[in-house]
N, C-alpha and C positions, 0 to 999 in steps of 0.2 A: 504494499500499500504506499502511496505517496504521503508526504508530510501533510499536505492540504486535506487529505482524506480524514485526518484525525480531528480537524477543527470542529465538526459538529458535535462529536462526543466530548471534546474538551469544553465546548461552550455549555453543553448540558451539565457536565460535572462542575464547572465553575459556578453555574446558576444555582446548583444544589448547595454547594459549599458556602457561597456568599449570600444566598437567598435574594439575589438580584441579578439582573442582566449585566454581564461584563463583556465589552466589545474586545474580542481577542484579536490580536495582531502579532506577527512574529517577533516584534521588538518589545512587546509588552513585558514589564518586569514587576516584581512585588512592590517596588517603590511607586509604581503608577496606579496601584489599586489600594484604596484605603481599607484597612483591616487585613491585608494579606500579611500575616505573620507566620511564624514557624508552625504554629498549630494548624493553620489553614493549609499550609504547604503539606503537612503530613496527611491531612484529609484528602487533598488532591491526589497525592501519590497513592494512598491506600485504595481510593476509589478506582484509580487507573489499573492498579495491580489486580483488583478483584474483576474488573470489567474485561481485561485482556488476558488474565491468567498468567501474568508475568511477575517477576520480582526485580526490583531496582537494586543495584549494588551501590554502596556508599560513594564509590568513585564516580559513578554516573550521576548521583544526586548532587555531589559537589560541583559537577560540570554544568549544572542547569543554571543558566543566567537569565533566561527569557522563555516566553511561551514557544517561540520558534525552536529553541534548544530542546524543549520537552517534546514537541511534535517530531523533531528529527530523531530523538532517542526512541520514541515509540515506534517509529517506522523502522528503525534498525532492529529493535528487539522483536517485533512481530514478524519480521521476515527472516530472522535468523533461524 
C-alpha cells in the first residue's frame, strides 16, 4: 500500500483519539495539534498496532517526527 492509502485510517484514528477532526498532512507534527502529548501518541500507536496487527519497535517510534513519517513507516511495515 502507498503512504497516501493510510490517511483515511489515520484520520479516523486521530478523530477518535482527539475527539475532533484533525486535518492530517505529511508535515503535521505534535506541536501543530493542541493536546497531542505523549499519552495521545501512545493511544495513536496502540490503535494502529491493533488495526494492522503490527508492532512498532522503539527505534521506529523514535524516528517518527511527523504524520508523513508515520504513514511511511506503516507502508513499510504492512508490506514487509
